[in-house]
C-alpha positions as a Markdown table, in Angstrom:
| # | Residue | x | y | z |
|---|---|---|---|---|
| 1 | Met | 0.1 | -0.1 | 0.0 |
| 2 | Gly | 3.1 | 2.4 | 0.0 |
| 3 | Arg | 2.8 | 3.0 | 3.7 |
| 4 | Ser | 4.6 | 1.3 | 6.6 |
| 5 | Val | 1.8 | 1.9 | 9.4 |
| 6 | Ala | -1.9 | 2.6 | 9.6 |
| 7 | Glu | -3.2 | 6.0 | 8.7 |
| 8 | Ile | -5.9 | 7.4 | 10.9 |
| 9 | Val | -8.7 | 8.9 | 8.7 |
| 10 | Thr | -12.4 | 9.4 | 8.6 |
| 11 | Leu | -14.6 | 6.3 | 7.9 |
| 12 | Ala | -15.7 | 7.9 | 4.5 |
| 13 | Glu | -12.0 | 8.4 | 3.6 |
| 14 | Ala | -11.0 | 4.8 | 4.5 |
| 15 | Ile | -13.8 | 3.3 | 2.4 |
| 16 | Ala | -13.3 | 5.5 | -0.5 |
| 17 | Ala | -9.5 | 4.4 | -0.3 |
| 18 | Thr | -10.0 | 0.6 | 0.0 |
| 19 | Val | -13.3 | -0.6 | -1.3 |
| 20 | Arg | -13.7 | -0.6 | -5.2 |
| 21 | Asp | -16.5 | -1.9 | -7.4 |
| 22 | Gly | -15.9 | -5.7 | -8.1 |
| 23 | Asp | -13.9 | -6.3 | -4.9 |
| 24 | Thr | -14.0 | -9.3 | -2.5 |
| 25 | Ile | -14.7 | -7.8 | 0.9 |
| 26 | Ala | -14.7 | -9.5 | 4.3 |
| 27 | Met | -16.7 | -7.9 | 7.2 |
| 28 | Glu | -15.9 | -10.0 | 10.1 |
| 29 | Gly | -17.0 | -9.9 | 13.8 |
| 30 | Phe | -18.8 | -12.7 | 15.7 |
| 31 | Thr | -21.7 | -11.6 | 17.9 |
| 32 | His | -19.9 | -8.4 | 18.8 |
| 33 | Leu | -17.6 | -5.8 | 17.1 |
| 34 | Ile | -19.7 | -6.3 | 13.8 |
| 35 | Pro | -18.7 | -3.4 | 11.6 |
| 36 | His | -22.3 | -1.9 | 10.8 |
| 37 | Ala | -21.1 | 1.6 | 10.4 |
| 38 | Ala | -18.6 | 0.7 | 7.8 |
| 39 | Gly | -21.2 | -1.4 | 5.9 |
| 40 | His | -23.4 | 1.6 | 5.9 |
| 41 | Glu | -20.6 | 3.7 | 4.4 |
| 42 | Val | -20.2 | 1.2 | 1.6 |
| 43 | Ile | -23.8 | 1.6 | 0.8 |
| 44 | Arg | -23.6 | 5.3 | 0.9 |
| 45 | Gln | -20.7 | 5.2 | -1.4 |
| 46 | Glu | -22.8 | 3.0 | -3.8 |
| 47 | Arg | -20.1 | 0.2 | -4.4 |
| 48 | Arg | -21.4 | -2.5 | -6.8 |
| 49 | Asp | -20.6 | -6.0 | -7.8 |
| 50 | Leu | -19.0 | -6.9 | -4.6 |
| 51 | Thr | -18.4 | -10.4 | -3.3 |
| 52 | Leu | -19.3 | -10.5 | 0.2 |
| 53 | Val | -17.5 | -12.8 | 2.5 |
| 54 | Arg | -18.5 | -13.6 | 6.0 |
| 55 | Met | -18.6 | -16.7 | 8.2 |
| 56 | Thr | -22.0 | -15.8 | 9.5 |
| 57 | Pro | -23.7 | -13.3 | 7.4 |
| 58 | Asp | -26.5 | -11.4 | 9.4 |
| 59 | Ile | -28.4 | -8.1 | 9.1 |
| 60 | Ile | -25.2 | -6.1 | 7.9 |
| 61 | Tyr | -25.1 | -8.2 | 4.8 |
| 62 | Asp | -28.8 | -8.2 | 4.5 |
| 63 | Gln | -28.5 | -4.4 | 4.3 |
| 64 | Leu | -25.7 | -4.6 | 1.7 |
| 65 | Ile | -27.6 | -7.1 | -0.4 |
| 66 | Gly | -30.8 | -5.3 | -0.3 |
| 67 | Ala | -29.0 | -2.0 | -1.3 |
| 68 | Gly | -27.7 | -3.8 | -4.5 |
| 69 | Cys | -24.1 | -3.8 | -3.4 |
| 70 | Ala | -23.6 | -7.5 | -3.7 |
| 71 | Arg | -23.0 | -9.9 | -6.8 |
| 72 | Lys | -22.0 | -13.0 | -4.6 |
| 73 | Leu | -21.9 | -14.2 | -1.1 |
| 74 | Val | -19.3 | -16.7 | 0.4 |
| 75 | Phe | -20.6 | -17.7 | 3.7 |
| 76 | Ser | -21.4 | -20.8 | 5.9 |
| 77 | Trp | -24.5 | -19.8 | 7.7 |
| 78 | Ala | -26.8 | -16.8 | 7.2 |
| 79 | Gly | -29.8 | -15.6 | 9.5 |
| 80 | Asn | -30.9 | -12.8 | 11.8 |
| 81 | Pro | -29.7 | -14.2 | 15.0 |
| 82 | Gly | -32.2 | -15.4 | 17.4 |
| 83 | Val | -35.0 | -14.1 | 15.2 |
| 84 | Gly | -35.2 | -15.9 | 11.8 |
| 85 | Ser | -34.4 | -15.3 | 8.1 |
| 86 | Leu | -32.6 | -12.5 | 6.3 |
| 87 | His | -35.5 | -11.4 | 4.1 |
| 88 | Arg | -33.4 | -9.2 | 1.6 |
| 89 | Phe | -31.0 | -12.0 | 1.3 |
| 90 | Arg | -34.0 | -14.4 | 0.5 |
| 91 | Asp | -35.4 | -11.9 | -1.9 |
| 92 | Ala | -32.2 | -11.6 | -3.9 |
| 93 | Val | -31.9 | -15.4 | -4.0 |
| 94 | Glu | -35.5 | -16.2 | -4.8 |
| 95 | His | -36.6 | -13.3 | -7.0 |
| 96 | Ser | -33.4 | -11.6 | -8.0 |
| 97 | Trp | -34.3 | -8.3 | -6.1 |
| 98 | Pro | -32.6 | -5.9 | -6.4 |
| 99 | Arg | -30.3 | -8.1 | -8.6 |
| 100 | Pro | -29.5 | -11.8 | -8.7 |
| 101 | Leu | -27.1 | -13.2 | -6.0 |
| 102 | Glu | -24.6 | -16.0 | -6.6 |
| 103 | Leu | -24.0 | -18.3 | -3.6 |
| 104 | Glu | -20.9 | -20.2 | -2.4 |
| 105 | Glu | -21.6 | -22.2 | 0.7 |
| 106 | His | -19.1 | -23.7 | 3.0 |
| 107 | Ser | -18.9 | -25.2 | 6.4 |
| 108 | His | -18.1 | -23.2 | 9.4 |
| 109 | Ala | -14.9 | -25.0 | 9.9 |
| 110 | Gly | -14.1 | -24.7 | 6.3 |
| 111 | Met | -14.5 | -20.8 | 6.4 |
| 112 | Ala | -12.4 | -20.5 | 9.4 |
| 113 | Asn | -9.5 | -22.5 | 8.0 |
| 114 | Arg | -9.7 | -20.8 | 4.6 |
| 115 | Phe | -9.1 | -17.4 | 6.5 |
| 116 | Val | -6.2 | -19.1 | 8.4 |
| 117 | Ala | -4.5 | -20.2 | 5.2 |
| 118 | Gly | -4.9 | -16.9 | 3.6 |
| 119 | Ala | -3.3 | -15.1 | 6.7 |
| 120 | Ser | -0.6 | -17.7 | 6.7 |
| 121 | Gly | 0.3 | -17.0 | 2.9 |
| 122 | Leu | -0.8 | -20.6 | 2.0 |
| 123 | Pro | -2.6 | -21.8 | -1.0 |
| 124 | Phe | -5.1 | -23.9 | 1.0 |
| 125 | Ala | -5.9 | -25.4 | 4.3 |
| 126 | Val | -6.6 | -29.2 | 5.2 |
| 127 | Leu | -9.2 | -30.4 | 7.6 |
| 128 | Arg | -11.5 | -33.3 | 8.2 |
| 129 | Gly | -14.7 | -31.9 | 6.9 |
| 130 | Tyr | -17.2 | -31.6 | 4.2 |
| 131 | Arg | -17.2 | -35.4 | 3.9 |
| 132 | Gly | -20.6 | -37.0 | 3.8 |
| 133 | Thr | -22.1 | -33.6 | 2.6 |
| 134 | Ser | -23.3 | -32.4 | -0.8 |
| 135 | Leu | -21.2 | -29.3 | -0.4 |
| 136 | Pro | -17.9 | -30.5 | -2.4 |
| 137 | Ala | -20.1 | -31.1 | -5.4 |
| 138 | Ser | -21.6 | -27.8 | -5.7 |
| 139 | Thr | -18.9 | -25.5 | -4.0 |
| 140 | Thr | -15.7 | -24.3 | -5.6 |
| 141 | Gly | -12.3 | -24.3 | -3.6 |
| 142 | Val | -13.1 | -27.8 | -2.1 |
| 143 | Ala | -11.2 | -30.9 | -3.2 |
| 144 | Asp | -10.1 | -34.3 | -1.7 |
| 145 | Ile | -6.4 | -34.7 | -0.9 |
| 146 | Ile | -4.5 | -37.7 | 0.2 |
| 147 | Cys | -2.3 | -37.3 | 3.3 |
| 148 | Pro | 1.2 | -38.3 | 2.1 |
| 149 | Phe | 2.2 | -39.7 | 5.5 |
| 150 | Thr | -0.8 | -41.7 | 6.5 |
| 151 | Gly | -2.8 | -42.2 | 3.2 |
| 152 | Glu | -5.8 | -40.9 | 4.7 |
| 153 | Thr | -8.3 | -38.8 | 2.5 |
| 154 | Leu | -8.7 | -35.2 | 3.9 |
| 155 | Thr | -10.4 | -32.1 | 2.5 |
| 156 | Ala | -8.6 | -29.3 | 1.1 |
| 157 | Val | -10.2 | -25.9 | 0.9 |
| 158 | Ser | -8.7 | -23.0 | -1.0 |
| 159 | Ala | -7.2 | -19.9 | 1.0 |
| 160 | Leu | -9.4 | -16.9 | 1.2 |
| 161 | Arg | -7.6 | -13.7 | 0.2 |
| 162 | Pro | -9.9 | -10.7 | 0.2 |
| 163 | Asp | -9.2 | -7.6 | -1.4 |
| 164 | Val | -10.4 | -5.8 | 1.7 |
| 165 | Ala | -11.2 | -6.7 | 5.4 |
| 166 | Val | -13.2 | -4.5 | 7.6 |
| 167 | Ile | -13.5 | -5.0 | 11.4 |
| 168 | His | -14.6 | -3.1 | 14.4 |
| 169 | Ala | -12.4 | -2.8 | 17.4 |
| 170 | Gln | -12.5 | -1.4 | 20.8 |
| 171 | Leu | -9.1 | 0.6 | 20.8 |
| 172 | Ala | -6.5 | 2.0 | 18.6 |
| 173 | Asp | -3.5 | 4.2 | 19.6 |
| 174 | Arg | -2.3 | 7.3 | 17.7 |
| 175 | His | 0.3 | 5.1 | 15.7 |
| 176 | Gly | -2.6 | 2.8 | 14.3 |
| 177 | Asn | -2.0 | -0.2 | 16.5 |
| 178 | Val | -5.4 | -1.9 | 17.1 |
| 179 | Gln | -6.6 | -3.7 | 20.4 |
| 180 | Tyr | -9.8 | -5.8 | 20.8 |
| 181 | Trp | -11.0 | -8.3 | 23.3 |
| 182 | Gly | -14.1 | -10.6 | 24.0 |
| 183 | Ile | -15.2 | -12.9 | 21.4 |
| 184 | Thr | -12.5 | -12.6 | 18.8 |
| 185 | Gly | -13.7 | -14.6 | 15.9 |
| 186 | Val | -11.6 | -14.5 | 12.9 |
| 187 | Gln | -11.0 | -10.8 | 12.7 |
| 188 | Lys | -7.2 | -11.1 | 12.8 |
| 189 | Glu | -7.1 | -13.7 | 10.1 |
| 190 | Ala | -9.3 | -11.6 | 7.9 |
| 191 | Val | -7.0 | -8.6 | 8.4 |
| 192 | Leu | -3.9 | -10.6 | 7.8 |
| 193 | Ala | -5.3 | -12.4 | 4.7 |
| 194 | Ser | -6.5 | -9.3 | 2.9 |
| 195 | Ala | -4.6 | -6.8 | 0.6 |
| 196 | Arg | -6.2 | -3.8 | 2.4 |
| 197 | Ser | -7.8 | -3.2 | 5.5 |
| 198 | Val | -10.1 | -0.7 | 7.4 |
| 199 | Val | -10.7 | -0.9 | 11.2 |
| 200 | Thr | -13.2 | 1.2 | 12.9 |
| 201 | Val | -12.7 | 1.7 | 16.8 |
| 202 | Glu | -14.7 | 3.0 | 19.7 |
| 203 | Gln | -11.7 | 5.1 | 21.0 |
| 204 | Ile | -8.4 | 6.3 | 20.1 |
| 205 | Val | -5.9 | 6.6 | 23.0 |
| 206 | Glu | -2.4 | 7.7 | 23.3 |
| 207 | Ser | -1.1 | 4.2 | 24.1 |
| 208 | Leu | -2.4 | 0.7 | 24.5 |
| 209 | Glu | -2.4 | -1.1 | 27.9 |
| 210 | Pro | -1.8 | -4.8 | 28.2 |
| 211 | Arg | -5.0 | -6.6 | 28.7 |
| 212 | Pro | -5.5 | -10.4 | 29.3 |
| 213 | Gly | -7.0 | -12.1 | 26.3 |
| 214 | Ala | -6.8 | -9.1 | 24.1 |
| 215 | Ile | -5.5 | -9.2 | 20.5 |
| 216 | Val | -3.1 | -6.5 | 19.2 |
| 217 | Leu | -2.8 | -5.9 | 15.4 |
| 218 | Pro | 0.3 | -3.9 | 14.9 |
| 219 | Ser | 0.0 | -0.8 | 12.8 |
| 220 | Trp | 2.0 | -2.3 | 10.0 |
| 221 | Thr | -0.7 | -4.9 | 9.5 |
| 222 | Val | -3.5 | -2.4 | 9.1 |
| 223 | Gly | -4.4 | 0.1 | 6.3 |
| 224 | Tyr | -6.7 | 2.6 | 7.8 |
| 225 | Val | -8.1 | 3.3 | 11.1 |
| 226 | Ala | -11.3 | 5.4 | 11.7 |
| 227 | His | -12.7 | 6.6 | 14.8 |
| 228 | Val | -16.4 | 5.6 | 15.0 |
| 229 | Pro | -18.0 | 5.4 | 18.4 |
| 230 | Gly | -21.1 | 3.0 | 18.3 |
| 231 | Gly | -19.9 | 1.6 | 15.0 |
| 232 | Ala | -20.8 | -2.0 | 15.8 |
| 233 | His | -24.4 | -1.0 | 16.6 |
| 234 | Pro | -26.8 | -2.9 | 16.7 |
| 235 | Ser | -24.2 | -5.6 | 17.8 |
| 236 | Tyr | -22.1 | -4.5 | 20.8 |
| 237 | Ala | -18.8 | -3.7 | 21.6 |
| 238 | Leu | -17.5 | -5.4 | 24.9 |
| 239 | Gly | -16.9 | -2.8 | 27.6 |
| 240 | Tyr | -18.4 | 0.0 | 25.5 |
| 241 | Ser | -22.0 | -0.8 | 24.5 |
| 242 | Thr | -24.7 | -3.6 | 24.7 |
| 243 | Arg | -26.5 | -5.4 | 22.0 |
| 244 | Asp | -29.6 | -3.9 | 20.7 |
| 245 | Asn | -31.9 | -6.8 | 20.9 |
| 246 | Asp | -35.0 | -4.6 | 19.9 |
| 247 | Phe | -33.4 | -3.7 | 16.7 |
| 248 | Tyr | -32.8 | -7.2 | 15.6 |
| 249 | Leu | -36.4 | -8.0 | 16.3 |
| 250 | Ala | -37.5 | -4.7 | 14.4 |
| 251 | Trp | -35.4 | -5.7 | 11.5 |
| 252 | Asp | -37.6 | -8.7 | 10.8 |
| 253 | Glu | -40.5 | -6.4 | 9.9 |
| 254 | Ile | -38.4 | -3.6 | 8.2 |
| 255 | Ser | -36.7 | -6.2 | 5.8 |
| 256 | Arg | -39.7 | -8.2 | 4.8 |
| 257 | Asp | -41.1 | -5.4 | 2.7 |
| 258 | Arg | -39.1 | -3.8 | -0.1 |
| 259 | Asp | -40.9 | -0.4 | 0.2 |
| 260 | Leu | -40.2 | -0.4 | 4.1 |
| 261 | Phe | -36.7 | -1.3 | 3.5 |
| 262 | Ser | -35.9 | 1.3 | 1.0 |
| 263 | Ala | -37.5 | 3.8 | 3.2 |
| 264 | Trp | -35.2 | 2.7 | 6.2 |
| 265 | Leu | -32.1 | 3.0 | 3.9 |
| 266 | Asp | -33.2 | 6.6 | 2.8 |
| 267 | Gln | -33.7 | 7.7 | 6.4 |
| 268 | Tyr | -30.9 | 5.9 | 8.3 |
| 269 | Val | -28.3 | 5.3 | 5.9 |
| 270 | Tyr | -28.1 | 7.5 | 2.8 |
| 271 | Cys | -29.3 | 10.6 | 4.6 |
| 272 | Ala | -27.3 | 10.0 | 7.8 |
| 273 | Thr | -23.5 | 10.1 | 8.9 |
| 274 | Pro | -22.6 | 7.1 | 11.4 |
| 275 | Gln | -23.0 | 9.4 | 14.3 |
| 276 | Val | -26.4 | 10.8 | 13.4 |
| 277 | Ala | -27.5 | 7.2 | 12.7 |
| 278 | Ala | -26.2 | 5.9 | 16.1 |
| 279 | Gly | -28.1 | 8.8 | 17.8 |
| 280 | Ala | -31.4 | 7.9 | 16.1 |
| 281 | Ala | -30.9 | 4.5 | 17.1 |
| 282 | Asn | -30.6 | 5.4 | 20.8 |
| 283 | Arg | -33.7 | 7.4 | 20.5 |
| 284 | Ser | -35.9 | 5.1 | 18.5 |
| 285 | Gly | -34.4 | 1.5 | 18.7 |
| 286 | Ala | -35.1 | 1.3 | 14.9 |
| 287 | Ala | -32.1 | 2.8 | 13.2 |
| 288 | Cys | -28.8 | 2.0 | 11.9 |
């Protein structure tokens, strides 16, 4: 990228510098630290023909798909956690609205191992998985491989190397070093596997303090850092916010109807900055 350390910029600048039409983009975060504000900025900048990669696509990808940003989804599970289906995702698959959506489905372990292979600079990962399922017959990047030492038949999965990784974290320092803790998912692996990266954070501090169980991404592994308090809403950032369960419930109704969904996008994404949208969410419980 021509730089040795992360650059601290606005969210709009970070997305403009990293996400291009036709890119493969991984927005990771499991249960908490889901980068919703960054996803909304991708929508605002009207990126198109994206391949979306995520182990567990939930409502952030439902929004990107419904906004017409996605051409393909690479995933292992999709749903509105604790509520039900992703209706914009289903509409795209079943009715090609707002455009057709290509699917590439993997197992959860397969996706995790693909990220690890990409982060390690390896062409593929090996695991005991997929066997006995129909996925190898319908999914690219999955193949049988014979262990050269035991003769056992195993499964190889191709490495994931996204163009862009986007994650949310609790802290960054002034040098662009990033620290996050709690359920850590595959955020680290996604960043290390990707050509470019954006990290939104709750807080920027002078220096990071050691914290048991925390992960630190050194500034030389990160492309851009943006200060976006509340950027994980309606998911949460451990130690900074709580999960907005009411919004996950409200999303089921919002996303079922195309007109209602489009009106929601107009009010809470296209016409709002991340800070304005977060403020509306705090007041109404039914915003970005």
